[in-house]
ZANU-718031 format. One record per residue: residue in one letter; x, y, z of N, C-alpha, C in turn. Coordinates in steps of 0.02 Angstrom, whole numbers, padded with zeros to 5 digits, always signed. Example, Ala and Ser with C-alpha at 12.3 -4.5 7.8 and 13.67 -1.06 7.14 Angstrom:
2
A+00660-00284+00390+00615-00225+00390+00660-00165+00390S+00642-00112+00354+00684-00053+00357+00645+00002+00394
This chain:
120
M+02929-00334-02008+02962-00327-01920+02962-00415-01905N+03043-00401-01861+03031-00473-01880+03019-00490-01770N+02975-00481-01754+02939-00484-01707+02937-00576-01682T+02967-00603-01623+02958-00663-01618+02890-00653-01565N+02864-00739-01557+02819-00764-01559+02795-00726-01462T+02871-00734-01438+02875-00675-01358+02841-00623-01376H+02870-00593-01393+02858-00504-01402+02789-00510-01419N+02762-00570-01455+02676-00519-01450+02644-00542-01404D+02683-00617-01369+02629-00634-01334+02620-00567-01257R+02653-00556-01257+02698-00491-01184+02650-00430-01219I+02654-00396-01258+02615-00373-01275+02529-00403-01290A+02513-00407-01316+02444-00458-01305+02422-00493-01233K+02477-00457-01175+02442-00479-01119+02453-00410-01066L+02472-00397-01102+02488-00316-01070+02435-00275-01068T+02396-00256-00996+02360-00202-00978+02331-00138-01023F+02304-00120-01046+02300-00051-01067+02303+00000-01022A+02232-00011-00947+02289+00001-00872+02321+00041-00852S+02362-00019-00888+02460-00012-00850+02481+00047-00889V+02479+00040-00975+02503+00094-01038+02461+00149-01003Y+02399+00173-01014+02363+00234-01008+02396+00295-00973P+02423+00276-00922+02448+00327-00877+02518+00359-00924M+02555+00323-00962+02587+00336-00991+02576+00402-01053Y+02523+00342-01073+02510+00402-01128+02487+00446-01113L+02437+00475-01063+02433+00515-01037+02485+00605-01025L+02514+00543-00982+02589+00596-00943+02632+00603-01030K+02648+00573-01074+02658+00608-01125+02662+00650-01177V+02573+00660-01165+02516+00685-01231+02523+00746-01163E+02530+00760-01078+02530+00819-01071+02581+00839-01051K+02658+00822-01046+02690+00827-01057+02706+00903-01095K+02687+00877-01146+02710+00921-01231+02634+00975-01233G+02603+00994-01184+02548+01033-01190+02499+01018-01219R+02474+00934-01247+02424+00925-01266+02353+00877-01195T+02279+00874-01206+02251+00873-01160+02225+00783-01162K+02174+00779-01114+02173+00692-01084+02121+00709-01137D+02065+00761-01160+02036+00756-01202+02040+00753-01283E+02107+00786-01255+02121+00758-01348+02144+00683-01370L+02186+00637-01321+02193+00588-01290+02188+00551-01307H+02114+00563-01300+02023+00488-01283+02025+00517-01357Q+01996+00576-01389+01972+00594-01471+02028+00565-01501V+02107+00564-01529+02134+00493-01550+02119+00451-01534I+02113+00390-01475+02088+00372-01437+01991+00306-01470E+01970+00360-01450+01893+00335-01508+01919+00336-01587W+01935+00377-01617+01953+00356-01687+01963+00326-01722L+02017+00283-01682+02036+00216-01681+02010+00141-01678T+01986+00162-01619+01915+00131-01561+01878+00107-01582G+01864+00182-01582+01756+00185-01570+01726+00186-01486F+01804+00185-01448+01776+00176-01376+01777+00266-01371D+01694+00265-01329+01690+00333-01330+01729+00342-01221N+01725+00369-01221+01753+00399-01126+01741+00343-01064K+01642+00343-01079+01655+00287-01033+01663+00255-01049K+01668+00207-01109+01687+00149-01125+01771+00136-01104L+01831+00195-01117+01874+00176-01107+01890+00164-01040M+01840+00219-01024+01845+00199-00918+01817+00158-00894E+01789+00109-00939+01750+00056-00913+01822+00002-00907L+01867-00003-01003+01884-00024-00987+01976-00028-00976I+01990+00013-00959+02020+00045-00898+02008-00005-00816N+01944+00018-00819+01944-00007-00753+01934-00091-00746E+01920-00111-00787+01928-00188-00779+01965-00221-00812K+02032-00159-00794+02101-00196-00828+02114-00245-00897V+02082-00236-00925+02081-00273-00990+02157-00275-01009T+02173-00308-01058+02215-00357-01088+02213-00301-01158F+02299-00270-01203+02281-00253-01259+02256-00326-01318E+02251-00382-01275+02215-00448-01328+02156-00422-01313M+02117-00402-01273+02040-00411-01266+02017-00307-01287F+02060-00279-01283+02036-00209-01289+02048-00213-01370F+02073-00226-01407+02067-00236-01474+02011-00271-01535Q+02027-00316-01473+01960-00374-01504+01887-00340-01498R+01908-00297-01449+01792-00248-01429+01823-00206-01470A+01881-00168-01517+01846-00124-01537+01850-00113-01617T+01820-00071-01631+01787-00073-01712+01830-00004-01763L+01899-00041-01758+01940-00005-01802+01936+00019-01831H+01949+00093-01844+01925+00145-01922+01939+00115-01955P+01901+00138-02031+01917+00121-02099+01993+00157-02109N+02000+00183-02066+02082+00236-02112+02126+00211-02054A+02137+00154-02040+02194+00113-01974+02248+00112-02021H+02254+00100-02091+02288+00066-02116+02332+00117-02156L+02286+00179-02137+02337+00250-02160+02377+00243-02151I+02396+00218-02077+02457+00259-02012+02483+00199-02026T+02547+00249-02021+02624+00245-02055+02680+00265-02044G+02747+00241-02048+02786+00295-02025+02813+00206-01967M+02855+00238-01949+02916+00186-01898+02930+00199-01823I+02890+00158-01761+02870+00166-01717+02908+00109-01687C+02939+00112-01635+03016+00075-01594+03015+00034-01656G+03067+00065-01679+03130+00043-01716+03077-00009-01781Y+03034+00002-01794+02988-00040-01835+02945-00022-01893R+02925-00024-01942+02922+00006-02005+02820-00019-01967I+02766+00032-01971+02725-00005-01936+02664-00037-01979E+02699-00013-02062+02659-00087-02108+02712-00132-02127D+02771-00150-02074+02793-00217-02101+02784-00255-02055I+02741-00232-02003+02724-00276-01950+02666-00357-01931E+02688-00391-01949+02641-00448-01975+02582-00480-01920D+02635-00473-01861+02564-00461-01815+02510-00429-01804T+02438-00441-01820+02371-00394-01812+02380-00363-01748L+02397-00398-01703+02405-00345-01634+02443-00334-01653T+02525-00336-01613+02565-00301-01628+02526-00233-01664Q+02519-00240-01734+02510-00190-01772+02462-00115-01749K+02410-00194-01710+02354-00134-01698+02370-00074-01629V+02421-00102-01593+02446-00070-01534+02496-00027-01539R+02546-00027-01589+02578+00008-01641+02556+00077-01661Y+02487+00034-01714+02447+00107-01707+02448+00144-01692L+02398+00153-01613+02392+00174-01560+02466+00196-01517D+02518+00175-01530+02549+00219-01506+02583+00252-01574K+02572+00249-01633+02613+00280-01665+02551+00347-01657L+02498+00347-01662+02443+00408-01653+02450+00453-01609V+02464+00430-01536+02488+00455-01448+02567+00489-01467D+02596+00479-01518+02667+00501-01520+02661+00574-01584E+02610+00561-01623+02582+00627-01666+02565+00679-01636L+02508+00652-01590+02465+00685-01530+02547+00722-01501A+02587+00689-01484+02628+00715-01421+02657+00769-01462K+02685+00761-01533+02742+00799-01566+02680+00838-01587D+02657+00856-01562+02603+00922-01606+02562+00928-01653R+02544+00877-01691+02523+00847-01770+02470+00892-01761K+02436+00941-01806+02357+00945-01801+02317+00881-01780M+02262+00896-01778+02216+00831-01760+02194+00797-01839E+02187+00855-01894+02157+00798-01953+02210+00769-01980K+02270+00787-01947+02330+00767-02023+02319+00699-01961I+02325+00680-01912+02317+00654-01827+02264+00580-01871L+02186+00624-01860+02139+00562-01894+02134+00527-01962R+02193+00574-01992+02200+00562-02067+02138+00578-02106Q+02123+00627-02079+02050+00663-02106+02069+00691-02192
């Protein structure tokens, strides 16, 4: 992925709380639930509902969000295209983690089975 440092910096400074409502709207419009979204986020990051709400209320940046996360050992199995780029080719670690989350949300919205989304 040929991202500029400016793009990576913008993603790092973006607050999770500003993107979360868009994730929720996307999945709910497709008939999925908030609980399913939280299940996907917890699988990737280790954050349960309580911790997730604390991070949203704290307005943490994506950089802080993923610094505090315990990434699932199978996260590297999240591959494919997102925003026109191959996830596995993204060089910036933080940007790649954010795109992992974006991909999981996309898969949830596309009504993919939870076992497949969670790489089980």
